[in-house]
C-alpha positions as CSV (number, residue, x, y, z in Angstrom):
1,M,0.0,0.0,0.0
2,P,1.6,3.3,-1.1
3,Q,2.2,6.0,1.5
4,L,2.1,8.9,-0.9
5,F,0.3,9.8,-4.1
6,I,1.7,12.8,-6.1
7,S,-0.5,14.9,-8.3
8,Y,1.4,17.2,-10.6
9,S,1.6,18.8,-14.1
10,R,3.8,17.1,-16.7
11,K,5.6,20.5,-17.0
12,D,7.0,19.9,-13.5
13,K,8.1,16.4,-14.2
14,E,11.8,17.0,-13.6
15,F,11.1,18.3,-10.1
16,V,8.8,15.4,-9.3
17,Q,11.4,12.9,-10.5
18,K,13.9,14.5,-8.1
19,L,11.3,14.5,-5.3
20,H,10.5,10.9,-6.0
21,E,14.1,9.8,-5.8
22,A,14.6,11.6,-2.5
23,L,11.4,10.1,-1.0
24,T,12.4,6.6,-2.2
25,R,15.8,7.1,-0.6
26,E,14.0,7.8,2.7
27,K,12.2,4.4,2.2
28,R,8.8,6.0,1.4
29,D,6.5,4.2,-1.0
30,V,5.3,6.6,-3.6
31,W,2.6,6.3,-6.3
32,V,3.3,8.5,-9.3
33,D,1.9,8.4,-12.8
34,W,4.7,9.1,-15.3
35,E,2.6,8.5,-18.4
36,D,1.8,11.6,-20.5
37,I,-1.4,10.3,-22.2
38,P,-5.0,11.4,-22.6
39,P,-7.2,10.1,-19.8
40,T,-9.2,6.9,-20.5
41,A,-11.7,5.1,-18.2
42,K,-9.1,2.3,-17.5
43,W,-6.3,4.8,-16.9
44,L,-8.4,7.0,-14.6
45,N,-9.6,3.9,-12.6
46,E,-5.9,3.1,-11.9
47,I,-5.3,6.7,-10.8
48,Y,-8.3,6.6,-8.5
49,K,-7.1,3.3,-7.0
50,G,-3.7,4.9,-6.3
51,I,-5.3,7.8,-4.5
52,E,-7.6,5.6,-2.4
53,S,-4.8,3.3,-1.3
54,A,-2.4,6.1,-0.4
55,D,-2.2,7.6,3.1
56,N,-1.3,11.1,1.8
57,F,-2.2,13.2,-1.3
58,I,0.7,15.4,-2.3
59,F,-0.2,18.2,-4.7
60,V,2.6,20.1,-6.5
61,I,1.4,23.7,-6.9
62,G,2.2,25.6,-10.1
63,P,0.1,27.4,-12.7
64,D,-0.1,24.4,-14.9
65,S,-1.2,21.9,-12.3
66,L,-3.9,24.4,-11.0
67,A,-5.2,24.7,-14.6
68,S,-5.0,21.0,-15.4
69,Q,-8.3,19.2,-15.8
70,T,-6.6,15.9,-14.8
71,C,-5.1,17.3,-11.7
72,G,-8.5,18.8,-10.8
73,M,-10.1,15.3,-11.1
74,E,-7.4,13.9,-8.9
75,I,-7.9,16.6,-6.3
76,A,-11.7,16.0,-6.3
77,H,-11.2,12.3,-5.8
78,G,-8.8,12.8,-2.9
79,E,-11.2,15.2,-1.3
80,K,-14.1,12.8,-1.8
81,H,-12.3,10.2,0.3
82,N,-11.0,12.7,2.9
83,K,-7.4,12.1,2.0
84,R,-4.8,14.0,3.9
85,V,-3.6,16.7,1.5
86,I,0.0,18.1,1.6
87,P,0.5,21.0,-0.9
88,L,4.0,21.7,-2.1
89,L,4.7,25.1,-3.6
90,Y,7.0,24.6,-6.5
91,R,6.1,27.5,-8.8
92,D,4.1,30.7,-8.2
93,P,0.4,29.9,-9.1
94,G,-0.1,33.4,-10.6
95,Q,-3.7,34.2,-11.3
96,E,-4.9,30.6,-11.3
97,K,-7.8,29.8,-9.0
98,I,-6.8,27.6,-6.0
99,R,-9.3,25.1,-4.7
100,D,-10.2,25.4,-1.0
101,V,-8.9,21.9,-0.3
102,I,-5.4,23.1,-1.3
103,S,-5.5,26.6,0.0
104,S,-6.8,25.5,3.5
105,H,-3.6,23.6,4.2
106,N,-0.2,24.8,5.1
107,W,2.1,24.7,2.1
108,I,5.6,23.4,2.1
109,S,7.9,25.6,-0.1
110,F,10.0,23.8,-2.6
111,N,10.5,26.9,-4.8
112,E,14.1,27.4,-3.7
113,E,16.4,24.7,-5.1
114,A,19.1,25.5,-2.5
115,K,16.7,24.7,0.3
116,F,15.5,21.4,-1.2
117,E,16.8,19.2,1.6
118,E,15.4,21.5,4.3
119,S,12.0,21.4,2.6
120,L,12.2,17.6,2.3
121,K,12.6,17.3,6.1
122,D,9.5,19.4,6.6
123,L,7.6,17.1,4.2
124,L,8.8,14.0,6.0
125,K,7.7,15.5,9.3
126,A,4.2,16.2,7.8
127,I,4.0,12.6,6.5
128,D,4.9,11.1,9.8
129,T,2.4,13.2,11.8
130,D,-0.4,11.0,13.2
131,L,1.0,8.1,11.2
132,E,-1.0,5.3,12.9
133,Y,-4.3,7.3,12.7
134,V,-3.8,8.0,8.9
135,N,-2.8,4.4,8.2
136,L,-6.0,3.2,9.8
137,H,-8.0,5.8,7.9
138,T,-6.7,4.3,4.6
139,S,-7.0,0.6,5.6
140,L,-10.6,1.1,6.8
141,L,-11.6,2.9,3.7
142,L,-10.3,0.0,1.5
143,K,-12.1,-2.5,3.7
144,A,-15.3,-0.5,3.5
145,Q,-15.1,-0.3,-0.3
146,E,-14.7,-4.1,-0.5
147,W,-17.8,-4.4,1.7
148,M,-19.7,-2.1,-0.6
149,K,-18.6,-4.1,-3.7
150,S,-19.8,-7.3,-2.0
151,E,-23.3,-5.6,-1.7
152,R,-22.7,-5.2,2.0
153,S,-22.2,-8.9,2.7
154,E,-21.7,-9.8,6.3
155,A,-18.7,-11.8,5.3
156,Y,-16.8,-8.5,4.8
157,V,-17.8,-6.7,8.1
158,L,-15.3,-6.0,10.8
159,E,-15.2,-8.2,13.8
160,G,-13.2,-9.0,17.0
161,E,-10.1,-7.1,17.6
162,Q,-10.4,-5.2,14.2
163,L,-13.8,-3.9,15.2
164,R,-12.6,-2.8,18.7
165,E,-9.6,-1.0,17.1
166,S,-11.9,0.7,14.6
167,E,-14.4,1.8,17.3
168,K,-11.5,3.4,19.2
169,W,-10.2,5.0,16.1
170,L,-13.6,6.6,15.2
171,A,-14.1,7.8,18.8
172,G,-10.7,9.5,18.8
173,A,-11.2,11.1,15.3
174,E,-13.0,14.2,16.4
175,G,-11.0,17.3,15.3
176,K,-8.4,15.2,13.5
177,K,-7.5,15.4,9.8
178,P,-8.2,13.7,7.7
179,A,-11.7,13.2,9.1
180,P,-13.6,9.9,8.7
181,T,-15.8,9.7,5.6
182,A,-19.5,8.8,5.8
183,L,-18.5,5.4,4.4
184,H,-16.1,4.9,7.3
185,K,-18.9,5.6,9.8
186,K,-21.5,3.5,8.0
187,F,-19.1,0.5,7.7
188,I,-18.2,0.6,11.4
189,A,-21.9,1.0,12.4
190,E,-23.0,-2.0,10.3
191,S,-20.1,-4.1,11.7
192,L,-21.3,-3.3,15.3
193,K,-24.9,-4.1,14.3
194,S,-23.8,-7.5,12.8
195,E,-21.8,-8.3,16.0
196,K,-24.7,-7.5,18.2
197,E,-27.0,-9.7,16.1
198,D,-24.5,-12.6,16.3
199,A,-24.2,-12.2,20.1
200,E,-28.0,-12.3,20.4
201,Q,-28.2,-15.4,18.2
202,K,-25.5,-17.2,20.2
203,K,-27.4,-16.3,23.4
204,R,-30.6,-17.7,22.1
205,R,-28.8,-20.8,20.8
206,K,-27.2,-21.3,24.2
207,L,-30.5,-21.0,26.0
208,Y,-32.1,-23.4,23.6
209,V,-29.4,-26.0,24.1
210,A,-29.6,-25.7,27.9
211,L,-33.4,-26.2,27.8
212,R,-33.1,-29.1,25.4
213,D,-30.5,-30.8,27.5
214,E,-32.6,-30.3,30.7
215,T,-35.7,-31.7,28.9
216,L,-33.7,-34.7,27.7
217,R,-32.4,-35.3,31.2
218,V,-35.7,-34.9,33.2
219,Y,-38.3,-36.2,30.8
220,I,-37.0,-38.0,27.8
221,R,-34.2,-40.2,29.2
222,P,-36.4,-41.8,31.9
223,F,-39.0,-42.6,29.2
224,L,-36.3,-44.0,26.9
225,N,-34.8,-46.2,29.6
226,E,-38.3,-47.6,30.4
227,R,-38.8,-48.2,26.7
228,R,-35.4,-49.9,26.5
229,L,-36.3,-52.4,29.3
230,E,-39.6,-53.3,27.6
231,L,-37.9,-53.9,24.2
232,E,-35.2,-56.0,25.7
233,K,-37.7,-58.1,27.6
234,R,-39.8,-58.6,24.4
235,R,-36.8,-59.4,22.3
236,N,-35.5,-62.0,24.7
237,E,-39.0,-63.7,24.7
238,L,-39.0,-63.8,20.9
239,I,-35.5,-65.1,20.3
240,R,-36.1,-68.0,22.7
241,D,-38.6,-69.4,20.2
242,P,-36.9,-70.8,17.0
243,A,-40.1,-69.8,15.1
244,T,-39.7,-66.1,15.9
245,K,-36.0,-65.9,16.4
246,I,-35.6,-64.3,13.0
247,S,-38.8,-62.4,12.3
248,L,-40.0,-58.9,11.3
249,E,-40.9,-58.1,14.9
250,V,-37.4,-59.0,16.1
251,A,-35.9,-56.8,13.3
252,E,-38.1,-53.9,14.3
253,I,-37.2,-54.3,18.0
254,E,-33.5,-54.5,17.2
255,E,-33.7,-51.4,15.0
256,E,-35.5,-49.3,17.7
257,L,-33.3,-50.7,20.5
258,N,-30.1,-49.9,18.6
259,G,-31.3,-46.3,18.3
260,L,-32.2,-46.1,21.9
261,L,-28.9,-47.5,23.1
262,N,-27.0,-45.3,20.7
263,F,-28.7,-42.2,22.1
264,L,-28.4,-43.2,25.8
265,N,-24.7,-43.9,25.4
266,T,-22.5,-40.7,25.8
267,G,-21.6,-39.4,22.4
268,G,-23.3,-42.0,20.3
269,K,-22.1,-43.7,17.2
270,W,-22.9,-43.7,13.5
271,H,-22.0,-45.2,10.1
272,L,-20.5,-43.0,7.5
273,N,-22.2,-44.7,4.5
274,E,-25.8,-45.6,3.8
275,P,-26.5,-49.4,4.2
276,I,-27.0,-51.5,1.1
277,S,-29.0,-54.7,0.7
278,I,-26.7,-57.7,0.1
279,K,-29.1,-60.6,0.6
280,K,-32.8,-61.4,0.7
281,L,-34.1,-64.0,3.2
282,G,-36.9,-66.4,2.4
283,A,-40.5,-66.7,3.7
284,S,-39.4,-68.5,6.9
285,K,-37.5,-65.3,7.7
286,D,-40.3,-62.9,6.9
287,Y,-38.6,-62.0,3.6
288,L,-36.2,-59.8,5.5
289,D,-33.1,-58.3,4.0
290,V,-29.5,-58.4,5.1
291,F,-28.1,-54.9,5.0
292,E,-24.4,-54.1,5.1
293,F,-22.7,-50.8,5.9
294,P,-19.9,-50.4,3.3
295,C,-17.8,-48.2,5.7
296,C,-17.1,-51.1,8.1
297,G,-18.9,-54.2,6.9
298,A,-21.4,-54.4,9.8
299,N,-24.5,-56.4,8.9
300,V,-28.1,-55.8,10.0
301,V,-31.2,-57.9,9.3
302,A,-34.3,-55.7,8.7
303,D,-37.3,-55.1,6.5
304,K,-35.9,-51.7,5.3
305,P,-32.6,-49.8,5.3
306,P,-31.6,-49.3,9.0
307,S,-30.6,-45.9,10.5
308,R,-27.0,-44.9,10.2
309,F,-27.1,-43.8,13.9
310,R,-26.5,-47.1,15.7
311,R,-24.5,-48.3,18.7
312,D,-22.5,-50.6,16.3
313,G,-21.5,-47.5,14.3
314,C,-17.9,-47.2,13.3
315,Q,-17.4,-43.5,14.2
316,D,-18.6,-41.0,16.7
317,S,-21.8,-39.2,15.8
318,P,-21.3,-35.9,14.1
319,L,-22.3,-32.8,15.9
320,P,-24.4,-30.2,14.0
321,E,-22.5,-27.0,13.2
322,D,-25.6,-25.0,14.0
323,V,-28.8,-25.4,16.1
324,D,-32.1,-24.0,15.2
325,D,-33.6,-21.5,17.6
326,E,-36.9,-23.5,17.6
327,P,-36.9,-26.9,19.5
328,A,-36.4,-29.8,17.2
329,P,-38.8,-32.8,17.3
330,L,-37.8,-35.8,19.3
331,R,-37.0,-37.9,16.2
332,T,-34.6,-35.2,14.9
333,L,-32.8,-35.1,18.3
334,L,-32.5,-38.8,18.6
335,G,-31.8,-39.8,14.9
336,F,-34.2,-42.8,15.1
337,R,-37.9,-43.5,15.4
338,V,-39.4,-44.3,18.9
339,K,-42.5,-46.4,18.6
340,P,-45.4,-45.3,20.9
341,K,-46.3,-47.7,23.7
342,E,-49.0,-50.2,22.8
343,K,-52.1,-50.3,24.9
344,K,-52.6,-53.6,26.7
345,A,-55.8,-54.3,24.8
346,E,-54.1,-53.8,21.5
347,K,-51.2,-56.0,22.6
348,D,-53.5,-58.8,23.7
349,S,-55.4,-58.6,20.4
350,K,-52.2,-59.1,18.5
351,E,-51.2,-62.1,20.6
352,E,-54.6,-63.6,19.9
353,K,-54.2,-63.2,16.2
354,K,-50.8,-64.8,16.3
355,G,-52.2,-67.7,18.3
Protein backbone atom coordinates (compact mmCIF):
# COMPACT_ATOMS: atom_id res chain seq x y z
CA MET A 1 0.00 0.00 0.00
CA PRO A 2 1.62 3.31 -1.11
CA GLN A 3 2.19 5.97 1.52
CA LEU A 4 2.09 8.88 -0.93
CA PHE A 5 0.26 9.83 -4.12
CA ILE A 6 1.74 12.75 -6.10
CA SER A 7 -0.50 14.89 -8.31
CA TYR A 8 1.41 17.22 -10.65
CA SER A 9 1.60 18.82 -14.08
CA ARG A 10 3.83 17.10 -16.66
CA LYS A 11 5.62 20.46 -17.02
CA ASP A 12 6.96 19.94 -13.50
CA LYS A 13 8.07 16.36 -14.19
CA GLU A 14 11.79 17.05 -13.64
CA PHE A 15 11.12 18.34 -10.11
CA VAL A 16 8.78 15.43 -9.33
CA GLN A 17 11.44 12.92 -10.46
CA LYS A 18 13.92 14.52 -8.06
CA LEU A 19 11.33 14.47 -5.27
CA HIS A 20 10.45 10.86 -6.01
CA GLU A 21 14.11 9.81 -5.80
CA ALA A 22 14.55 11.64 -2.49
CA LEU A 23 11.43 10.07 -0.96
CA THR A 24 12.41 6.61 -2.19
CA ARG A 25 15.82 7.11 -0.61
CA GLU A 26 13.99 7.77 2.68
CA LYS A 27 12.19 4.43 2.18
CA ARG A 28 8.81 5.99 1.39
CA ASP A 29 6.47 4.17 -0.98
CA VAL A 30 5.33 6.64 -3.63
CA TRP A 31 2.61 6.31 -6.32
CA VAL A 32 3.34 8.52 -9.34
CA ASP A 33 1.87 8.39 -12.81
CA TRP A 34 4.66 9.07 -15.32
CA GLU A 35 2.56 8.51 -18.44
CA ASP A 36 1.78 11.58 -20.54
CA ILE A 37 -1.36 10.25 -22.23
CA PRO A 38 -4.96 11.44 -22.60
CA PRO A 39 -7.19 10.10 -19.81
CA THR A 40 -9.20 6.93 -20.49
CA ALA A 41 -11.65 5.11 -18.21
CA LYS A 42 -9.13 2.35 -17.49
CA TRP A 43 -6.27 4.77 -16.86
CA LEU A 44 -8.43 6.97 -14.64
CA ASN A 45 -9.56 3.94 -12.63
CA GLU A 46 -5.92 3.11 -11.90
CA ILE A 47 -5.28 6.72 -10.83
CA TYR A 48 -8.26 6.60 -8.48
CA LYS A 49 -7.11 3.30 -6.97
CA GLY A 50 -3.70 4.88 -6.34
CA ILE A 51 -5.32 7.83 -4.53
CA GLU A 52 -7.61 5.59 -2.44
CA SER A 53 -4.81 3.28 -1.35
CA ALA A 54 -2.37 6.09 -0.40
CA ASP A 55 -2.22 7.63 3.08
CA ASN A 56 -1.30 11.13 1.79
CA PHE A 57 -2.22 13.16 -1.28
CA ILE A 58 0.69 15.41 -2.32
CA PHE A 59 -0.17 18.20 -4.72
CA VAL A 60 2.62 20.07 -6.52
CA ILE A 61 1.45 23.68 -6.86
CA GLY A 62 2.15 25.56 -10.06
CA PRO A 63 0.09 27.43 -12.65
CA ASP A 64 -0.10 24.39 -14.93
CA SER A 65 -1.21 21.90 -12.26
CA LEU A 66 -3.88 24.35 -11.04
CA ALA A 67 -5.17 24.73 -14.59
CA SER A 68 -4.98 21.00 -15.38
CA GLN A 69 -8.29 19.19 -15.77
CA THR A 70 -6.65 15.87 -14.83
CA CYS A 71 -5.11 17.33 -11.67
CA GLY A 72 -8.53 18.77 -10.83
CA MET A 73 -10.09 15.31 -11.11
CA GLU A 74 -7.38 13.86 -8.88
CA ILE A 75 -7.89 16.57 -6.25
CA ALA A 76 -11.66 16.02 -6.32
CA HIS A 77 -11.22 12.26 -5.79
CA GLY A 78 -8.80 12.78 -2.92
CA GLU A 79 -11.24 15.23 -1.33
CA LYS A 80 -14.14 12.80 -1.78
CA HIS A 81 -12.30 10.21 0.31
CA ASN A 82 -11.01 12.72 2.89
CA LYS A 83 -7.38 12.10 2.04
CA ARG A 84 -4.76 14.04 3.94
CA VAL A 85 -3.59 16.74 1.53
CA ILE A 86 -0.02 18.07 1.62
CA PRO A 87 0.47 20.97 -0.86
CA LEU A 88 3.99 21.66 -2.12
CA LEU A 89 4.67 25.11 -3.57
CA TYR A 90 7.02 24.62 -6.51
CA ARG A 91 6.08 27.50 -8.83
CA ASP A 92 4.09 30.68 -8.23
CA PRO A 93 0.43 29.94 -9.06
CA GLY A 94 -0.06 33.35 -10.64
CA GLN A 95 -3.71 34.20 -11.25
CA GLU A 96 -4.91 30.61 -11.31
CA LYS A 97 -7.78 29.80 -8.95
CA ILE A 98 -6.78 27.61 -6.02
CA ARG A 99 -9.27 25.11 -4.66
CA ASP A 100 -10.23 25.35 -0.99
CA VAL A 101 -8.93 21.85 -0.31
CA ILE A 102 -5.44 23.10 -1.35
CA SER A 103 -5.52 26.65 0.04
CA SER A 104 -6.83 25.55 3.45
CA HIS A 105 -3.64 23.57 4.23
CA ASN A 106 -0.16 24.77 5.12
CA TRP A 107 2.07 24.73 2.07
CA ILE A 108 5.62 23.42 2.11
CA SER A 109 7.86 25.56 -0.06
CA PHE A 110 10.01 23.79 -2.64
CA ASN A 111 10.49 26.89 -4.82
CA GLU A 112 14.10 27.43 -3.74
CA GLU A 113 16.37 24.69 -5.07
CA ALA A 114 19.08 25.49 -2.52
CA LYS A 115 16.67 24.67 0.30
CA PHE A 116 15.46 21.37 -1.17
CA GLU A 117 16.82 19.15 1.64
CA GLU A 118 15.43 21.48 4.30
CA SER A 119 12.00 21.40 2.64
CA LEU A 120 12.24 17.61 2.34
CA LYS A 121 12.63 17.33 6.14
CA ASP A 122 9.47 19.43 6.59
CA LEU A 123 7.64 17.14 4.17
CA LEU A 124 8.77 13.98 6.00
CA LYS A 125 7.66 15.49 9.29
CA ALA A 126 4.21 16.19 7.84
CA ILE A 127 3.98 12.64 6.46
CA ASP A 128 4.87 11.11 9.83
CA THR A 129 2.37 13.18 11.84
CA ASP A 130 -0.45 10.98 13.25
CA LEU A 131 0.98 8.12 11.22
CA GLU A 132 -1.04 5.35 12.91
CA TYR A 133 -4.29 7.33 12.66
CA VAL A 134 -3.80 8.03 8.94
CA ASN A 135 -2.79 4.43 8.20
CA LEU A 136 -6.01 3.18 9.76
CA HIS A 137 -8.02 5.81 7.86
CA THR A 138 -6.74 4.29 4.62
CA SER A 139 -7.03 0.60 5.56
CA LEU A 140 -10.58 1.05 6.84
CA LEU A 141 -11.56 2.92 3.69
CA LEU A 142 -10.30 0.05 1.51
CA LYS A 143 -12.12 -2.53 3.66
CA ALA A 144 -15.31 -0.47 3.51
CA GLN A 145 -15.07 -0.31 -0.29
CA GLU A 146 -14.70 -4.11 -0.46
CA TRP A 147 -17.77 -4.38 1.75
CA MET A 148 -19.72 -2.11 -0.62
CA LYS A 149 -18.57 -4.08 -3.69
CA SER A 150 -19.85 -7.28 -2.02
CA GLU A 151 -23.27 -5.60 -1.70
CA ARG A 152 -22.74 -5.18 2.04
CA SER A 153 -22.19 -8.86 2.67
CA GLU A 154 -21.74 -9.82 6.33
CA ALA A 155 -18.68 -11.80 5.27
CA TYR A 156 -16.84 -8.47 4.83
CA VAL A 157 -17.78 -6.68 8.07
CA LEU A 158 -15.27 -5.99 10.82
CA GLU A 159 -15.21 -8.25 13.84
CA GLY A 160 -13.24 -9.04 16.97
CA GLU A 161 -10.07 -7.06 17.58
CA GLN A 162 -10.36 -5.25 14.24
CA LEU A 163 -13.76 -3.91 15.21
CA ARG A 164 -12.57 -2.84 18.67
CA GLU A 165 -9.64 -0.98 17.10
CA SER A 166 -11.94 0.70 14.56
CA GLU A 167 -14.38 1.81 17.26
CA LYS A 168 -11.52 3.35 19.22
CA TRP A 169 -10.20 5.04 16.06
CA LEU A 170 -13.58 6.57 15.24
CA ALA A 171 -14.12 7.77 18.82
CA GLY A 172 -10.74 9.54 18.76
CA ALA A 173 -11.17 11.05 15.28
CA GLU A 174 -12.99 14.21 16.36
CA GLY A 175 -11.04 17.29 15.32
CA LYS A 176 -8.41 15.24 13.49
CA LYS A 177 -7.46 15.43 9.82
CA PRO A 178 -8.23 13.67 7.65
CA ALA A 179 -11.74 13.22 9.09
CA PRO A 180 -13.57 9.90 8.70
CA THR A 181 -15.83 9.72 5.64
CA ALA A 182 -19.51 8.84 5.76
CA LEU A 183 -18.52 5.42 4.41
CA HIS A 184 -16.13 4.87 7.34
CA LYS A 185 -18.93 5.60 9.81
CA LYS A 186 -21.50 3.46 8.00
CA PHE A 187 -19.10 0.51 7.73
CA ILE A 188 -18.22 0.55 11.43
CA ALA A 189 -21.87 1.00 12.45
CA GLU A 190 -22.99 -1.96 10.32
CA SER A 191 -20.15 -4.09 11.70
CA LEU A 192 -21.29 -3.31 15.26
CA LYS A 193 -24.87 -4.15 14.32
CA SER A 194 -23.80 -7.47 12.84
CA GLU A 195 -21.77 -8.30 15.96
CA LYS A 196 -24.75 -7.52 18.20
CA GLU A 197 -27.04 -9.75 16.13
CA ASP A 198 -24.47 -12.57 16.27
CA ALA A 199 -24.22 -12.21 20.07
CA GLU A 200 -28.01 -12.34 20.44
CA GLN A 201 -28.22 -15.36 18.18
CA LYS A 202 -25.54 -17.16 20.21
CA LYS A 203 -27.37 -16.27 23.40
CA ARG A 204 -30.64 -17.70 22.05
CA ARG A 205 -28.84 -20.82 20.85
CA LYS A 206 -27.16 -21.32 24.22
CA LEU A 207 -30.52 -20.97 25.98
CA TYR A 208 -32.13 -23.43 23.58
CA VAL A 209 -29.38 -26.02 24.08
CA ALA A 210 -29.65 -25.68 27.88
CA LEU A 211 -33.43 -26.15 27.75
CA ARG A 212 -33.09 -29.06 25.37
CA ASP A 213 -30.52 -30.84 27.53
CA GLU A 214 -32.61 -30.32 30.66
CA THR A 215 -35.69 -31.68 28.90
CA LEU A 216 -33.74 -34.70 27.74
CA ARG A 217 -32.41 -35.34 31.24
CA VAL A 218 -35.65 -34.88 33.17
CA TYR A 219 -38.32 -36.17 30.78
CA ILE A 220 -36.97 -38.03 27.77
CA ARG A 221 -34.17 -40.18 29.19
CA PRO A 222 -36.39 -41.79 31.87
CA PHE A 223 -39.00 -42.60 29.23
CA LEU A 224 -36.35 -44.04 26.88
CA ASN A 225 -34.84 -46.18 29.63
CA GLU A 226 -38.28 -47.59 30.41
CA ARG A 227 -38.84 -48.25 26.73
CA ARG A 228 -35.45 -49.95 26.46
CA LEU A 229 -36.30 -52.39 29.25
CA GLU A 230 -39.60 -53.25 27.57
CA LEU A 231 -37.91 -53.87 24.23
CA GLU A 232 -35.16 -56.02 25.72
CA LYS A 233 -37.73 -58.13 27.57
CA ARG A 234 -39.84 -58.63 24.45
CA ARG A 235 -36.82 -59.40 22.27
CA ASN A 236 -35.55 -62.03 24.70
CA GLU A 237 -38.96 -63.69 24.67
CA LEU A 238 -39.00 -63.82 20.89
CA ILE A 239 -35.47 -65.12 20.31
CA ARG A 240 -36.05 -68.03 22.73
CA ASP A 241 -38.59 -69.39 20.22
CA PRO A 242 -36.93 -70.76 17.04
CA ALA A 243 -40.06 -69.83 15.07
CA THR A 244 -39.74 -66.15 15.89
CA LYS A 245 -35.97 -65.88 16.42
CA ILE A 246 -35.58 -64.28 12.99
CA SER A 247 -38.76 -62.36 12.29
CA LEU A 248 -39.98 -58.93 11.27
CA GLU A 249 -40.92 -58.11 14.87
CA VAL A 250 -37.44 -58.96 16.14
CA ALA A 251 -35.90 -56.85 13.34
CA GLU A 252 -38.08 -53.88 14.27
CA ILE A 253 -37.23 -54.25 17.96
CA GLU A 254 -33.51 -54.49 17.18
CA GLU A 255 -33.68 -51.36 15.04
CA GLU A 256 -35.45 -49.31 17.72
CA LEU A 257 -33.28 -50.74 20.49
CA ASN A 258 -30.13 -49.89 18.57
CA GLY A 259 -31.28 -46.30 18.27
CA LEU A 260 -32.21 -46.09 21.94
CA LEU A 261 -28.91 -47.50 23.14
CA ASN A 262 -26.99 -45.28 20.73
CA PHE A 263 -28.72 -42.20 22.11
CA LEU A 264 -28.42 -43.21 25.77
CA ASN A 265 -24.69 -43.87 25.43
CA THR A 266 -22.53 -40.75 25.83
CA GLY A 267 -21.58 -39.36 22.43
CA GLY A 268 -23.33 -41.97 20.34
CA LYS A 269 -22.10 -43.72 17.19
CA TRP A 270 -22.92 -43.73 13.51
CA HIS A 271 -21.97 -45.24 10.15
CA LEU A 272 -20.46 -43.00 7.48
CA ASN A 273 -22.18 -44.74 4.55
CA GLU A 274 -25.78 -45.63 3.82
CA PRO A 275 -26.51 -49.38 4.19
CA ILE A 276 -26.99 -51.53 1.07
CA SER A 277 -28.99 -54.74 0.73
CA ILE A 278 -26.67 -57.71 0.09
CA LYS A 279 -29.09 -60.62 0.58
CA LYS A 280 -32.83 -61.36 0.71
CA LEU A 281 -34.07 -63.96 3.18
CA GLY A 282 -36.90 -66.38 2.44
CA ALA A 283 -40.48 -66.73 3.66
CA SER A 284 -39.36 -68.46 6.86
CA LYS A 285 -37.47 -65.30 7.74
CA ASP A 286 -40.35 -62.91 6.94
CA TYR A 287 -38.63 -61.97 3.65
CA LEU A 288 -36.20 -59.76 5.53
CA ASP A 289 -33.08 -58.28 3.95
CA VAL A 290 -29.50 -58.44 5.13
CA PHE A 291 -28.08 -54.92 4.96
CA GLU A 292 -24.39 -54.09 5.07
CA PHE A 293 -22.67 -50.79 5.92
CA PRO A 294 -19.86 -50.38 3.33
CA CYS A 295 -17.83 -48.21 5.71
CA CYS A 296 -17.10 -51.06 8.13
CA GLY A 297 -18.88 -54.20 6.90
CA ALA A 298 -21.39 -54.38 9.80
CA ASN A 299 -24.54 -56.41 8.93
CA VAL A 300 -28.13 -55.75 10.00
CA VAL A 301 -31.24 -57.88 9.35
CA ALA A 302 -34.27 -55.66 8.71
CA ASP A 303 -37.26 -55.09 6.45
CA LYS A 304 -35.94 -51.69 5.29
CA PRO A 305 -32.61 -49.80 5.32
CA PRO A 306 -31.64 -49.25 8.97
CA SER A 307 -30.64 -45.91 10.46
CA ARG A 308 -26.97 -44.94 10.23
CA PHE A 309 -27.13 -43.79 13.87
CA ARG A 310 -26.50 -47.08 15.66
CA ARG A 311 -24.52 -48.25 18.66
CA ASP A 312 -22.55 -50.56 16.33
CA GLY A 313 -21.51 -47.49 14.33
CA CYS A 314 -17.88 -47.23 13.30
CA GLN A 315 -17.44 -43.54 14.19
CA ASP A 316 -18.59 -41.01 16.75
CA SER A 317 -21.83 -39.25 15.82
CA PRO A 318 -21.28 -35.90 14.06
CA LEU A 319 -22.30 -32.77 15.92
CA PRO A 320 -24.42 -30.24 13.99
CA GLU A 321 -22.53 -27.03 13.21
CA ASP A 322 -25.62 -24.99 13.99
CA VAL A 323 -28.75 -25.44 16.10
CA ASP A 324 -32.13 -24.02 15.17
CA ASP A 325 -33.63 -21.53 17.57
CA GLU A 326 -36.87 -23.54 17.64
CA PRO A 327 -36.91 -26.88 19.54
CA ALA A 328 -36.44 -29.83 17.23
CA PRO A 329 -38.83 -32.81 17.30
CA LEU A 330 -37.79 -35.85 19.28
CA ARG A 331 -37.04 -37.85 16.16
CA THR A 332 -34.59 -35.16 14.94
CA LEU A 333 -32.83 -35.07 18.29
CA LEU A 334 -32.47 -38.84 18.56
CA GLY A 335 -31.79 -39.78 14.95
CA PHE A 336 -34.21 -42.76 15.09
CA ARG A 337 -37.91 -43.54 15.44
CA VAL A 338 -39.40 -44.27 18.86
CA LYS A 339 -42.55 -46.35 18.56
CA PRO A 340 -45.39 -45.34 20.89
CA LYS A 341 -46.30 -47.75 23.66
CA GLU A 342 -48.98 -50.23 22.76
CA LYS A 343 -52.05 -50.28 24.91
CA LYS A 344 -52.58 -53.56 26.73
CA ALA A 345 -55.81 -54.29 24.82
CA GLU A 346 -54.05 -53.81 21.46
CA LYS A 347 -51.17 -56.04 22.57
CA ASP A 348 -53.49 -58.81 23.72
CA SER A 349 -55.41 -58.58 20.44
CA LYS A 350 -52.19 -59.08 18.47
CA GLU A 351 -51.23 -62.07 20.61
CA GLU A 352 -54.63 -63.65 19.94
CA LYS A 353 -54.24 -63.17 16.18
CA LYS A 354 -50.81 -64.79 16.28
CA GLY A 355 -52.18 -67.67 18.30
